[in-house]
Rosetta silent file (secondary structure, phi, psi, omega in degrees, C-alpha in Angstrom):
SEQUENCE: MSSGSIDPSPLLSGDGRRRSRLGGVASFLRRTRPARDPSTLVRESATDQLEERQSGWAYSKPVVALDSLWNLAFVVVAGFVIYMSREEKPVVPLRLWVVGYAIQCIAHVVCVLAEYKRTVRGGGEEREDRRHAVAGYGLVPDLEMGLDYGSRPGLGRSGGMSFAKQLESANTMFSFVWWIIGFYWVSAGGQALTQEAPQLYWLCIVFLAFDVFFVVFCVALACVIGVAVCCCLPCIIAILYAVADQQQGASDEDICQLPKYLFRRVGGGGGAKTNGGVITKIGSDPPIEHSLSSENVECCICLSQYDDGVELRELPCTHHFHCACIDKWLHINATCPLCKYSIVKTNDGEQEEV
SCORE:     score description
SCORE:     0.000 S_00000001
   1 L     0.000  159.027 -173.661   13.125  -18.264  -19.180 S_00000001
   2 L  -110.290  148.030  170.002   10.571  -18.627  -16.545 S_00000001
   3 L  -165.269  130.396  173.160    9.000  -16.273  -14.160 S_00000001
   4 L   -95.132    4.284 -175.788    5.756  -16.297  -12.297 S_00000001
   5 L  -133.927  156.851  178.806    6.376  -12.741  -11.178 S_00000001
   6 L  -116.906   21.994  176.973    7.043   -9.489  -12.919 S_00000001
   7 L   -67.963  122.464 -173.159    9.026   -7.825  -10.138 S_00000001
   8 L   -84.464    4.262  178.992   11.894   -6.111  -11.988 S_00000001
   9 L   -69.356  155.698  179.230   14.422   -6.151   -9.114 S_00000001
  10 L   -64.963  155.181 -171.229   17.520   -8.289   -9.600 S_00000001
  11 L  -104.511  144.919  175.386   17.202  -11.892   -8.567 S_00000001
  12 L   -77.739  -26.797  178.703   19.237  -13.838   -6.066 S_00000001
  13 L   -81.351 -168.460 -172.088   18.715  -16.966   -8.094 S_00000001
  14 L   -59.635  -61.202 -178.059   20.143  -17.587  -11.510 S_00000001
  15 L   -91.497  135.966 -176.273   17.919  -15.486  -13.700 S_00000001
  16 L   -64.159  -10.314 -177.451   17.034  -12.073  -12.354 S_00000001
  17 L   -91.257   -8.576 -177.717   13.420  -12.603  -13.191 S_00000001
  18 L   -97.892   98.340 -178.741   12.876  -15.514  -10.818 S_00000001
  19 L  -149.664  161.834  173.745   12.206  -14.020   -7.431 S_00000001
  20 L   -85.580  147.620  178.689    9.668  -13.896   -4.638 S_00000001
  21 L  -112.729  111.327 -178.681    7.609  -10.762   -4.346 S_00000001
  22 H   -67.783  -24.104  176.649    7.135   -9.622   -0.793 S_00000001
  23 H   -61.529  -29.034  176.243    4.486   -7.228   -1.983 S_00000001
  24 H   -65.927  -35.671  176.661    2.345  -10.282   -2.676 S_00000001
  25 H   -65.431  -41.466  178.693    2.635  -11.231    0.973 S_00000001
  26 H   -62.467  -41.700  178.775    1.530   -7.726    1.953 S_00000001
  27 H   -63.793  -38.783  177.919   -1.463   -7.947   -0.367 S_00000001
  28 H   -61.970  -43.821 -179.503   -2.383  -11.328    1.111 S_00000001
  29 H   -63.824  -35.359 -178.705   -2.244   -9.892    4.618 S_00000001
  30 H   -68.038  -23.002 -177.059   -4.442   -6.969    3.597 S_00000001
  31 H  -105.355    2.382 -176.499   -7.116   -9.356    2.397 S_00000001
  32 H   -66.965  -45.190 -177.920   -6.889  -11.896    5.195 S_00000001
  33 L  -129.315  127.196 -178.822   -9.438  -10.208    7.449 S_00000001
  34 L   -59.213  -37.481 -175.871  -12.064   -7.723    6.275 S_00000001
  35 L   -79.396  -24.585  179.238  -11.943   -5.803    9.561 S_00000001
  36 L    52.898   82.523 -179.944   -8.125   -5.741    9.707 S_00000001
  37 L   -74.574  171.137 -175.158   -7.450   -5.759   13.436 S_00000001
  38 H   -56.174  -40.012 -179.075   -4.346   -4.058   14.937 S_00000001
  39 H   -62.730  -34.686  177.536   -2.165   -7.176   14.781 S_00000001
  40 H   -68.171  -40.622  178.017   -2.852   -7.450   11.041 S_00000001
  41 H   -61.223  -41.299  179.030   -1.940   -3.791   10.520 S_00000001
  42 H   -62.984  -41.392 -179.161    1.359   -4.316   12.339 S_00000001
  43 H   -69.979  -31.146  173.311    2.166   -7.309   10.148 S_00000001
  44 H   -64.338  -42.782  178.743    1.369   -5.326    7.031 S_00000001
  45 H   -62.719  -40.707  178.487    3.836   -2.676    8.173 S_00000001
  46 H   -64.444  -39.303  178.636    6.485   -5.336    8.798 S_00000001
  47 H   -66.039  -39.393  175.237    5.907   -6.804    5.334 S_00000001
  48 H   -59.869  -40.618  178.319    6.268   -3.337    3.808 S_00000001
  49 H   -63.393  -42.112  177.703    9.568   -2.997    5.648 S_00000001
  50 H   -61.044  -42.038 -179.671   10.752   -6.342    4.282 S_00000001
  51 H   -65.205  -39.891  179.671    9.834   -5.280    0.771 S_00000001
  52 H   -66.429  -41.013  178.079   11.657   -1.987    1.172 S_00000001
  53 H   -63.911  -41.053 -178.984   14.757   -3.752    2.499 S_00000001
  54 H   -60.917  -41.840  179.834   14.625   -6.243   -0.367 S_00000001
  55 H   -67.127  -21.867  178.245   14.571   -3.447   -2.935 S_00000001
  56 H   -79.448  -55.952 -177.194   17.644   -1.996   -1.201 S_00000001
  57 H   -73.803  -17.958  179.147   19.941   -5.019   -0.994 S_00000001
  58 L   -64.894  -25.437  178.118   18.738   -6.334   -4.360 S_00000001
  59 L  -108.179   24.325  171.914   20.699   -3.493   -6.014 S_00000001
  60 L   -77.092  158.522 -175.120   23.786   -3.812   -3.824 S_00000001
  61 H   -59.940  -45.621 -179.627   27.052   -4.412   -5.625 S_00000001
  62 H   -61.828  -41.107 -178.034   27.552   -8.077   -4.562 S_00000001
  63 H   -68.607  -42.490  178.812   24.017   -9.101   -5.544 S_00000001
  64 H   -63.461  -41.025  179.070   24.170   -7.271   -8.881 S_00000001
  65 H   -64.366  -44.904  179.016   27.577   -8.810   -9.618 S_00000001
  66 H   -63.047  -43.312  179.771   26.365  -12.318   -8.744 S_00000001
  67 H   -61.841  -45.146 -178.363   23.198  -11.868  -10.792 S_00000001
  68 H   -66.213  -45.004 -179.954   25.118  -10.588  -13.819 S_00000001
  69 H   -62.731  -39.283  179.798   27.778  -13.313  -13.675 S_00000001
  70 H   -62.862  -46.569 -179.130   25.141  -16.015  -13.366 S_00000001
  71 H   -68.199  -36.635  177.105   23.215  -14.803  -16.408 S_00000001
  72 H   -67.112  -31.720  175.747   26.395  -14.298  -18.428 S_00000001
  73 H   -63.003  -39.133  176.008   27.360  -17.875  -17.554 S_00000001
  74 H   -61.499  -40.024 -179.550   24.091  -18.999  -19.149 S_00000001
  75 H   -64.962  -44.301 -179.449   25.003  -16.993  -22.267 S_00000001
  76 H   -63.097  -45.463  179.457   28.486  -18.540  -22.464 S_00000001
  77 H   -62.124  -42.198  179.612   27.138  -22.073  -22.027 S_00000001
  78 H   -62.162  -44.616  179.478   24.469  -21.437  -24.650 S_00000001
  79 H   -63.875  -39.946 -179.465   27.035  -20.119  -27.134 S_00000001
  80 H   -65.106  -44.436 -178.389   29.400  -23.040  -26.504 S_00000001
  81 H   -67.971  -39.436  178.108   26.701  -25.672  -26.999 S_00000001
  82 H   -60.609  -40.159  178.613   25.372  -23.972  -30.132 S_00000001
  83 H   -66.852  -44.263 -177.322   28.892  -24.048  -31.589 S_00000001
  84 H   -70.100  -23.426 -176.884   29.499  -27.666  -30.609 S_00000001
  85 L  -104.377   25.124 -175.431   26.116  -28.759  -31.982 S_00000001
  86 L   -63.490  -20.111  179.668   26.431  -27.001  -35.338 S_00000001
  87 L   -90.057  -10.246 -177.788   26.051  -30.338  -37.124 S_00000001
  88 L   -77.741  143.151 -178.559   22.865  -31.288  -35.292 S_00000001
  89 L  -130.734   82.256 -179.532   19.551  -30.901  -37.139 S_00000001
  90 L   -70.616  153.859 -179.074   16.618  -31.121  -34.686 S_00000001
  91 L   -74.393  -16.878  175.694   13.085  -31.492  -36.039 S_00000001
  92 L  -121.217  153.193 -173.975   12.033  -28.468  -33.947 S_00000001
  93 L   -74.182   66.312  178.664   13.900  -25.125  -33.758 S_00000001
  94 H   -66.701  -34.892  179.669   15.703  -25.764  -30.463 S_00000001
  95 H   -61.622  -39.629  177.593   18.678  -23.701  -31.610 S_00000001
  96 H   -63.716  -39.881 -179.194   16.407  -20.694  -32.062 S_00000001
  97 H   -65.607  -40.885  179.026   14.990  -21.193  -28.574 S_00000001
  98 H   -64.363  -40.954  177.774   18.462  -21.315  -27.008 S_00000001
  99 H   -62.417  -43.722  177.455   19.453  -18.132  -28.844 S_00000001
 100 H   -62.300  -37.986  177.582   16.304  -16.419  -27.596 S_00000001
 101 H   -62.157  -45.181  179.789   17.060  -17.589  -24.062 S_00000001
 102 H   -64.618  -39.961  178.864   20.572  -16.143  -24.243 S_00000001
 103 H   -61.961  -39.199  177.842   19.270  -12.838  -25.616 S_00000001
 104 H   -64.124  -38.874  176.856   16.897  -12.565  -22.669 S_00000001
 105 H   -62.067  -44.184  179.407   19.798  -13.147  -20.269 S_00000001
 106 H   -63.432  -43.636  179.091   21.794  -10.385  -21.956 S_00000001
 107 H   -61.267  -39.369  178.899   18.798   -8.036  -21.873 S_00000001
 108 H   -64.068  -44.027  179.766   18.329   -8.745  -18.183 S_00000001
 109 H   -61.568  -42.707  178.885   21.990   -7.986  -17.395 S_00000001
 110 H   -61.592  -43.977 -179.208   21.787   -4.697  -19.307 S_00000001
 111 H   -65.134  -41.862 -178.892   18.618   -3.687  -17.439 S_00000001
 112 H   -65.437  -45.193  179.892   20.074   -4.603  -14.043 S_00000001
 113 H   -65.029  -38.879  178.214   23.310   -2.707  -14.633 S_00000001
 114 H   -64.492  -43.068  179.059   21.438    0.332  -15.921 S_00000001
 115 H   -68.743  -35.858  177.946   19.150    0.342  -12.890 S_00000001
 116 H   -63.110  -44.791  178.104   22.106   -0.228  -10.562 S_00000001
 117 H   -62.614  -40.034  178.549   23.936    2.802  -11.992 S_00000001
 118 H   -65.078  -39.282 -179.525   20.786    4.899  -11.645 S_00000001
 119 H   -67.829  -42.225  179.288   20.357    3.729   -8.051 S_00000001
 120 H   -65.493  -40.873 -177.680   23.999    4.441   -7.136 S_00000001
 121 H   -63.622  -37.092 -178.768   23.887    7.836   -8.809 S_00000001
 122 L  -113.267   19.552 -174.361   20.821    8.906   -6.853 S_00000001
 123 H   -59.196  -49.122 -178.195   21.211    6.639   -3.812 S_00000001
 124 H   -63.349  -41.378 -179.265   21.815    9.335   -1.227 S_00000001
 125 H   -66.625  -39.341  179.766   19.021   11.528   -2.522 S_00000001
 126 H   -67.544  -38.393  177.669   16.551    8.619   -2.625 S_00000001
 127 H   -62.666  -39.404  179.262   17.387    7.571    0.933 S_00000001
 128 H   -67.936  -40.217  177.091   16.755   11.120    2.108 S_00000001
 129 H   -61.333  -41.087 -178.553   13.471   11.243    0.179 S_00000001
 130 H   -64.659  -40.509 -178.699   12.418    7.934    1.704 S_00000001
 131 H   -64.346  -45.707  179.794   13.199    9.132    5.223 S_00000001
 132 H   -66.956  -35.541 -179.722   11.196   12.360    4.792 S_00000001
 133 H   -65.816  -43.725 -179.983    8.351   10.496    3.093 S_00000001
 134 H   -69.153  -43.130 -178.875    8.044    7.991    5.941 S_00000001
 135 H   -69.457  -24.232 -175.983    8.498   10.616    8.642 S_00000001
 136 L   -86.911    2.383  179.673    6.031   12.893    6.923 S_00000001
 137 L   -62.877  -37.330 -176.307    3.098   10.517    7.055 S_00000001
 138 L    63.807 -153.682 -179.082    1.992   11.923   10.401 S_00000001
 139 L   -90.778  105.389 -178.061   -1.198   10.491   11.788 S_00000001
 140 L   -71.860  122.326 -174.947   -2.980    8.843    8.883 S_00000001
 141 L   -71.120  -28.180 -175.620   -6.702    9.358    9.424 S_00000001
 142 L  -117.482  100.715 -178.104   -7.841    6.312    7.466 S_00000001
 143 H   -69.982  -14.063 -179.031   -6.064    3.130    8.469 S_00000001
 144 H   -81.563    1.505 -179.539   -7.969    1.198    5.822 S_00000001
 145 H   -70.311  -26.421  178.929   -5.979    2.889    3.082 S_00000001
 146 L    63.265   55.043 -176.571   -3.301    0.172    3.332 S_00000001
 147 L   -60.838  138.977  178.402   -0.373    2.446    2.580 S_00000001
 148 L  -122.370  116.473 -177.246    2.501    0.786    0.767 S_00000001
 149 H   -54.884  -38.950 -175.105    5.881    2.506    1.048 S_00000001
 150 H   -67.410  -15.636 -177.193    6.969    1.126   -2.290 S_00000001
 151 H  -104.029    1.719 -178.280    4.109    2.835   -4.097 S_00000001
 152 L   -76.725  135.724 -178.808    4.511    6.319   -2.636 S_00000001
 153 H   -62.565  -26.583 -176.646    5.589    8.916   -5.174 S_00000001
 154 H   -75.023   -5.561 -173.964    8.051   10.431   -2.736 S_00000001
 155 H   -88.373   -1.560  179.265   10.157    7.310   -2.554 S_00000001
 156 L  -138.500  158.055 -178.350   11.854    7.737   -5.903 S_00000001
 157 L   -68.987  -35.961 -176.193   13.471   10.537   -7.785 S_00000001
 158 L   -93.252  -10.532  179.707   11.251   10.096  -10.815 S_00000001
 159 L    75.297   10.680  179.948    8.073    9.247   -8.923 S_00000001
 160 L  -163.583 -176.024 -178.846    7.576    6.136  -11.020 S_00000001
 161 L   -73.586  135.469 -179.991    9.173    3.039  -12.481 S_00000001
 162 L   -70.524  164.529  179.670   12.368    3.705  -14.449 S_00000001
 163 H   -62.602  -37.753  179.618   12.683    2.770  -18.109 S_00000001
 164 H   -62.634  -39.813  179.140   15.115   -0.030  -17.211 S_00000001
 165 H   -70.263  -36.834  176.901   12.578   -1.556  -14.828 S_00000001
 166 H   -64.290  -41.458  178.722    9.802   -1.239  -17.396 S_00000001
 167 H   -65.945  -39.082  178.478   11.996   -2.954  -19.965 S_00000001
 168 H   -65.734  -37.230  177.091   12.866   -5.671  -17.459 S_00000001
 169 H   -63.474  -42.373  177.298    9.175   -6.228  -16.726 S_00000001
 170 H   -64.063  -40.634  178.112    8.492   -6.643  -20.446 S_00000001
 171 H   -63.221  -37.318  178.446   11.456   -9.009  -20.706 S_00000001
 172 H   -65.572  -45.232  179.132   10.088  -11.028  -17.794 S_00000001
 173 H   -62.415  -40.784  179.318    6.661  -11.362  -19.367 S_00000001
 174 H   -66.685  -36.407 -179.085    8.218  -12.428  -22.667 S_00000001
 175 H   -63.675  -33.497  177.532   10.441  -14.962  -20.873 S_00000001
 176 H   -64.169  -44.955  177.854    7.361  -16.658  -19.460 S_00000001
 177 H   -64.155  -40.088 -178.477    5.915  -17.035  -22.961 S_00000001
 178 H   -66.038  -33.895  177.144    9.306  -18.181  -24.270 S_00000001
 179 H   -64.219  -43.215  179.047    9.498  -20.878  -21.589 S_00000001
 180 H   -61.917  -41.660  178.739    6.115  -22.261  -22.676 S_00000001
 181 H   -62.355  -44.941  179.094    7.279  -22.280  -26.302 S_00000001
 182 H   -62.736  -41.016  178.014   10.482  -24.124  -25.363 S_00000001
 183 H   -62.997  -39.475 -179.639    8.569  -26.669  -23.305 S_00000001
 184 H   -66.247  -44.245 -178.855    6.207  -27.279  -26.233 S_00000001
 185 H   -64.283  -42.064  179.525    9.044  -27.743  -28.740 S_00000001
 186 H   -65.031  -40.744  179.374   10.908  -30.159  -26.469 S_00000001
 187 H   -67.951  -39.810 -178.535    7.719  -32.130  -25.845 S_00000001
 188 H   -67.537  -34.734 -179.766    6.773  -32.140  -29.534 S_00000001
 189 H   -68.773  -30.557  177.856   10.212  -33.388  -30.578 S_00000001
 190 L    65.373 -158.225 -177.760    9.947  -36.343  -28.265 S_00000001
 191 L   -68.041  -17.087 -179.857   12.646  -38.992  -27.904 S_00000001
 192 H   -61.775  -29.401 -178.982   13.812  -38.378  -31.472 S_00000001
 193 H   -64.872  -30.886 -179.241   15.641  -35.268  -30.260 S_00000001
 194 H   -67.332  -19.790  178.021   17.945  -37.369  -28.080 S_00000001
 195 H   -96.689  -42.076 -174.698   19.217  -39.008  -31.262 S_00000001
 196 H   -80.519  -38.611 -176.206   19.106  -36.090  -33.711 S_00000001
 197 L  -146.473   68.604 -175.377   20.267  -33.246  -31.433 S_00000001
 198 H   -63.274  -38.455 -177.409   21.316  -34.566  -28.031 S_00000001
 199 H   -67.986  -46.874  178.242   23.371  -31.513  -27.003 S_00000001
 200 H   -64.119  -40.103 -178.175   20.669  -28.976  -27.847 S_00000001
 201 H   -61.110  -50.777 -176.839   18.015  -31.207  -26.309 S_00000001
 202 H   -71.183  -28.911  174.256   19.746  -31.597  -22.949 S_00000001
 203 H   -64.721  -43.127  178.084   20.696  -27.925  -22.835 S_00000001
 204 H   -63.740  -41.083  178.396   17.040  -26.991  -23.257 S_00000001
 205 H   -60.433  -43.685 -179.622   16.061  -29.490  -20.573 S_00000001
 206 H   -63.693  -45.885 -179.665   18.606  -27.977  -18.168 S_00000001
 207 H   -62.674  -44.574  179.394   17.462  -24.405  -18.847 S_00000001
 208 H   -63.686  -40.073 -179.277   13.790  -25.339  -18.451 S_00000001
 209 H   -67.115  -39.842  177.219   14.528  -27.265  -15.250 S_00000001
 210 H   -59.215  -43.287 -179.341   16.470  -24.342  -13.758 S_00000001
 211 H   -61.880  -45.550  179.788   13.524  -22.058  -14.394 S_00000001
 212 H   -62.703  -42.936 -179.155   11.066  -24.432  -12.746 S_00000001
 213 H   -59.145  -45.828 -175.985   13.372  -24.913   -9.750 S_00000001
 214 H   -72.047  -32.358  175.355   13.731  -21.196   -9.111 S_00000001
 215 H   -64.466  -46.196  178.274   10.020  -20.534   -9.493 S_00000001
 216 H   -62.217  -41.150  179.688    9.255  -23.250   -6.935 S_00000001
 217 H   -61.881  -44.348 -178.219   12.004  -21.921   -4.660 S_00000001
 218 H   -67.751  -38.831  177.501   10.658  -18.358   -4.800 S_00000001
 219 H   -64.292  -43.408  178.770    7.083  -19.475   -4.142 S_00000001
 220 H   -64.010  -40.352  178.814    8.245  -21.550   -1.166 S_00000001
 221 H   -63.862  -41.068  178.093   10.310  -18.644    0.147 S_00000001
 222 H   -62.845  -38.964  178.203    7.332  -16.310   -0.119 S_00000001
 223 H   -65.265  -41.814  179.401    5.208  -18.811    1.824 S_00000001
 224 H   -63.008  -43.644  179.347    7.870  -19.126    4.533 S_00000001
 225 H   -63.923  -41.139  178.988    8.119  -15.339    4.855 S_00000001
 226 H   -62.163  -43.272  178.688    4.340  -15.027    5.017 S_00000001
 227 H   -66.211  -39.899 -179.259    4.100  -17.637    7.779 S_00000001
 228 H   -65.172  -40.891  179.403    6.992  -16.037    9.666 S_00000001
 229 H   -65.599  -38.231 -178.047    5.417  -12.581    9.511 S_00000001
 230 H   -75.829  -38.077 -170.261    2.065  -13.925   10.719 S_00000001
 231 H  -108.271  -19.672 -175.432    3.330  -16.289   13.429 S_00000001
 232 L  -141.933   54.285 -177.644    6.791  -15.076   14.454 S_00000001
 233 H   -60.670  -40.217  178.842    6.923  -11.336   13.867 S_00000001
 234 H   -55.838  -34.594  177.583    9.395  -10.627   16.724 S_00000001
 235 H   -66.300  -41.273  178.030   11.965  -12.827   14.951 S_00000001
 236 H   -63.194  -43.331  179.590   11.477  -10.865   11.709 S_00000001
 237 H   -63.444  -39.059  178.666   11.853   -7.572   13.585 S_00000001
 238 H   -62.473  -39.435  178.255   15.027   -8.863   15.256 S_00000001
 239 H   -66.926  -45.865  178.085   16.496   -9.702   11.836 S_00000001
 240 H   -61.653  -37.571  179.681   15.528   -6.305   10.433 S_00000001
 241 H   -64.352  -36.677 -178.309   16.974   -4.661   13.541 S_00000001
 242 H   -67.595  -28.098 -178.509   20.294   -6.449   13.020 S_00000001
 243 L  -114.459   23.404 -173.267   20.613   -5.045    9.495 S_00000001
 244 L   -68.908  144.419  171.668   18.827   -1.750   10.120 S_00000001
 245 L   -92.143  112.327 -174.024   19.867    1.437    8.364 S_00000001
 246 L   -64.235  -16.426  177.416   20.064    4.011   11.144 S_00000001
 247 L   -70.409  -21.903 -178.075   19.221    6.772    8.659 S_00000001
 248 L   -96.054  -28.993 -177.391   15.693    5.371    8.391 S_00000001
 249 L   -92.715  179.097  178.557   15.014    4.518   12.027 S_00000001
 250 L   -83.967  153.782  177.316   14.797    6.554   15.186 S_00000001
 251 L   -82.814  166.847  177.243   17.837    7.284   17.319 S_00000001
 252 H   -60.344  -36.001  179.457   18.295    6.089   20.895 S_00000001
 253 H   -64.721  -43.277  178.843   17.673    9.645   22.042 S_00000001
 254 H   -62.091  -41.682 -177.187   14.350    9.841   20.208 S_00000001
 255 H   -69.826  -40.255 -178.560   13.228    6.512   21.670 S_00000001
 256 H   -65.706  -22.327  179.140   14.294    7.364   25.222 S_00000001
 257 L   -76.306  -13.311  178.456   12.149   10.499   25.121 S_00000001
 258 L   -77.038  138.662 -176.265    9.031    8.380   24.745 S_00000001
 259 L   -69.640  146.897  175.937    7.253    7.741   28.065 S_00000001
 260 E  -111.320  144.678 -177.444    7.364    4.321   29.724 S_00000001
 261 E  -126.907  153.979  174.775    4.492    2.866   31.707 S_00000001
 262 E  -106.230  127.461 -175.974    4.089    0.067   34.206 S_00000001
 263 E   -92.277  138.689  175.174    1.150   -2.244   33.549 S_00000001
 264 E  -132.299  123.030 -178.846   -1.102   -3.542   36.300 S_00000001
 265 E   -78.315  142.654  176.746   -3.861   -6.032   35.562 S_00000001
 266 L  -125.247  128.302  177.443   -7.257   -5.522   37.119 S_00000001
 267 L    70.171  172.584  174.604   -9.829   -8.317   37.484 S_00000001
 268 H    81.132  -13.117  176.111   -9.952  -11.559   35.556 S_00000001
 269 H    66.906   15.930  176.839   -7.504  -13.351   37.819 S_00000001
 270 H    78.210    7.791  179.662   -4.740  -13.256   35.195 S_00000001
 271 L   -84.335 -163.002 -179.907   -6.412  -15.867   32.974 S_00000001
 272 L   -66.533  -34.563  177.850   -7.362  -15.665   29.341 S_00000001
 273 L   -91.643  133.328 -179.575  -10.360  -13.540   30.254 S_00000001
 274 L  -143.810  154.976  177.905   -9.544  -10.194   31.791 S_00000001
 275 L   -93.249    5.688  179.477  -11.338   -6.987   32.591 S_00000001
 276 L   113.889 -156.401 -178.689   -8.448   -4.869   31.382 S_00000001
 277 E  -165.980 -178.023 -179.786   -5.692   -3.083   33.237 S_00000001
 278 E  -130.761  135.562  175.067   -4.116    0.183   34.298 S_00000001
 279 E  -111.769  134.390 -178.717   -0.828    1.681   33.098 S_00000001
 280 E  -116.001  128.295 -178.665    1.096    4.061   35.347 S_00000001
 281 E   -66.431  127.955 -178.687    3.695    6.426   33.926 S_00000001
 282 L   -73.004  130.703  177.564    7.108    5.618   35.346 S_00000001
 283 L    84.995    3.066 -179.304    8.705    8.520   37.222 S_00000001
 284 L   -85.853  141.106  178.224    5.556   10.649   37.313 S_00000001
 285 L  -145.988  110.410    3.386    4.661   12.485   40.534 S_00000001
 286 L   -70.940  162.269 -176.638    1.776   12.506   41.154 S_00000001
 287 L   -58.786  135.654  175.525    1.214    9.192   39.341 S_00000001
 288 L  -104.828  119.396 -175.383   -0.303    9.485   35.863 S_00000001
 289 E  -123.034  149.992  175.052   -2.555    6.536   35.099 S_00000001
 290 E  -134.815  141.583  177.787   -4.591    5.381   32.134 S_00000001
 291 E   -91.486  143.344  177.102   -7.124    2.578   31.994 S_00000001
 292 E  -117.813  136.356  176.960   -6.969   -0.061   29.287 S_00000001
 293 L   -75.426  170.246 -178.462   -9.917   -2.081   28.113 S_00000001
 294 H   -64.335  -23.947  179.631   -9.743   -5.852   27.826 S_00000001
 295 H   -80.003  -13.861 -173.549   -9.162   -5.518   24.064 S_00000001
 296 H  -111.387   19.671 -179.222   -6.086   -3.330   24.564 S_00000001
 297 L  -104.700   32.082  179.114   -4.035   -5.426   26.977 S_00000001
 298 E  -132.633  137.074  175.897   -2.161   -7.257   24.229 S_00000001
 299 L   -77.041  123.490 -176.215    1.002   -6.260   22.378 S_00000001
 300 L   -72.817  -11.070 -179.385    0.162   -6.164   18.670 S_00000001
 301 L   -87.028  -53.922 -177.783    3.720   -7.090   17.738 S_00000001
 302 L   -96.298   -5.670  178.281    4.326  -10.283   19.719 S_00000001
 303 L    62.600   24.218  177.624    0.613  -11.048   20.301 S_00000001
 304 L  -102.821  141.261  176.362    1.268  -11.657   24.022 S_00000001
 305 E   -71.482  148.952  178.579   -0.971  -10.262   26.728 S_00000001
 306 L   -67.727  130.811  175.166    0.599   -7.776   29.110 S_00000001
 307 L   -90.723  158.056  176.497    1.752   -9.366   32.358 S_00000001
 308 L   -59.073  131.610  176.930    1.597   -7.632   35.699 S_00000001
 309 L    83.947    0.795 -179.236    4.576   -5.337   36.194 S_00000001
 310 L   -76.458  147.558  179.888    5.694   -5.357   32.565 S_00000001
 311 E   -90.883  132.244  177.723    7.066   -2.113   31.113 S_00000001
 312 E  -117.147  156.336  173.449    5.274   -0.598   28.131 S_00000001
 313 E  -119.845  132.178 -178.697    6.205    2.278   25.901 S_00000001
 314 E  -105.908  132.286  179.026    3.552    4.688   24.659 S_00000001
 315 L   -88.555  164.057 -179.907    3.952    6.555   21.380 S_00000001
 316 L   -57.520  -22.566  179.135    2.668   10.104   20.750 S_00000001
 317 L   -84.575    4.219  177.790   -0.317    8.567   18.932 S_00000001
 318 L    77.467    3.366  172.750   -1.234    6.818   22.255 S_00000001
 319 L   -77.841  142.998 -175.662   -0.553    3.306   20.913 S_00000001
 320 E  -129.287  151.213 -177.067    1.431    1.194   23.359 S_00000001
 321 E  -148.895  168.413  169.433    3.603   -1.904   23.060 S_00000001
 322 E   -57.696  140.311  179.904    6.148   -3.924   25.021 S_00000001
 323 H   -57.358  -46.779 -177.902    9.312   -1.840   25.378 S_00000001
 324 H   -61.854  -37.501 -178.197   11.503   -4.584   23.888 S_00000001
 325 H   -70.996  -51.312 -172.746    9.187   -5.010   20.879 S_00000001
 326 H   -74.604  -30.253 -179.952    8.624   -1.369   19.967 S_00000001
 327 H   -63.541  -42.706  177.839   12.208   -0.230   20.632 S_00000001
 328 H   -65.700  -39.334  179.203   13.561   -2.625   18.005 S_00000001
 329 H   -62.418  -44.283 -176.743   10.829   -1.581   15.582 S_00000001
 330 H   -68.050  -26.764  173.298   11.578    2.126   16.020 S_00000001
 331 H   -67.745  -25.748  178.610   15.256    1.515   15.285 S_00000001
 332 H   -85.515  -45.481 -174.488   14.078    0.115   11.953 S_00000001
 333 L  -145.946  124.190 -174.169   11.319    2.619   11.199 S_00000001
 334 L   -82.466   34.160  178.253   10.575    5.783   13.162 S_00000001
 335 E  -128.626  157.143  176.437    6.824    5.441   12.753 S_00000001
 336 L   -65.295  130.937 -179.605    4.087    3.715   14.691 S_00000001
 337 L   -68.551  -11.631  179.119    3.522    0.257   13.178 S_00000001
 338 L   -93.270  -49.121 -171.538   -0.236    0.762   13.545 S_00000001
 339 L  -118.995    1.723  178.243   -0.964    4.262   12.249 S_00000001
 340 L    69.058   16.069  178.160    2.325    5.387   10.634 S_00000001
 341 L   -72.073  131.467 -176.325    2.615    8.368   12.996 S_00000001
 342 E   -83.502  137.549  175.711    6.209    9.594   13.102 S_00000001
 343 L   -95.324   -7.015 -178.091    8.022    9.950   16.417 S_00000001
 344 L   -72.781  133.035 -177.596   10.880   11.908   14.829 S_00000001
 345 E  -103.292  148.648  175.281   10.885   15.526   15.904 S_00000001
 346 L   -81.806  178.080  179.411   11.923   18.554   13.934 S_00000001
 347 L   -64.467  -23.655  179.378   14.273   21.188   15.256 S_00000001
 348 L   -83.210   -2.713  178.912   11.258   23.101   16.551 S_00000001
 349 L    81.254   12.001  179.830   10.285   20.113   18.679 S_00000001
 350 L  -106.459  153.524  179.027    7.049   19.495   16.772 S_00000001
 351 E   -68.642  140.157  176.356    5.998   16.291   15.074 S_00000001
 352 L   -75.612  127.220  177.268    6.571   16.158   11.344 S_00000001
 353 L  -138.576  166.158  174.026    3.302   15.940    9.458 S_00000001
 354 L  -110.936    0.000    0.000    2.001   16.477    5.966 S_00000001
């Protein structure tokens, strides 16, 4: 079997090892610009959210069932063809390769089911740990750390990769080597295999082709996600908002407690060049105003400059965004997309920090 990735989560495609890794997109974004401006930081946070969501639905019952049935179908087909081709005598050990392929499918199903049971057994506890871990970041002093939710020890009960995932990673690495071996044997046998062992030959061709197809599909999907995160982040946030788990995001009450400001542009004539602007707190008497420099009159989420009269929302960390942009984000994740500062309050009314 083929895999260009060693992500041990179950796969939406046929073999659980063929999947796109959103963490690769996050790593790409972290290395895109050495200085890492605010818009890049926001996109890194969005990519982390996508990766976290993927790890959640990847172990949902429908996906696990589909993944298991698909791999078991490969095992059944392999067993049927081996039985039907018992009289065939290929010049290369294609029968051995098919058996090895089927064993890998079985091993993958066992690993996925074991990890699924572990996830279901500790699902509620892990969700609570994840919520406290994200809310407990507080104001991270060094934004260049590039925090990755998936790598935080607090996000899992064991603080590390489970044995089933480690075994699946080893199985994935072996499947890559096994695919190369199968490709070599099929190539070495040449056209003679179509005469000596046609059933085994075409079964190997089909299995090899499926692997290549899913690898190409996953790479293309990762590229599409990367482009979407970089160029159309509001659409990604809207999708995440539609499937958001309210246990992880902020409530409407928490969001409504955040102050709203009215933006007014000063100088520059409203063109591409501007001298900055002023934000006035809505409902304040006397008016509370803050000046914004020309570098800070752009929403880091949608990459649009603030228009005159637009409403902004300011977080406790003093970062500000369009109300529509940040409200959807906070429903997904109750932290600032720039600095990871949590807006969720404890019963004492103080910000949660570590």
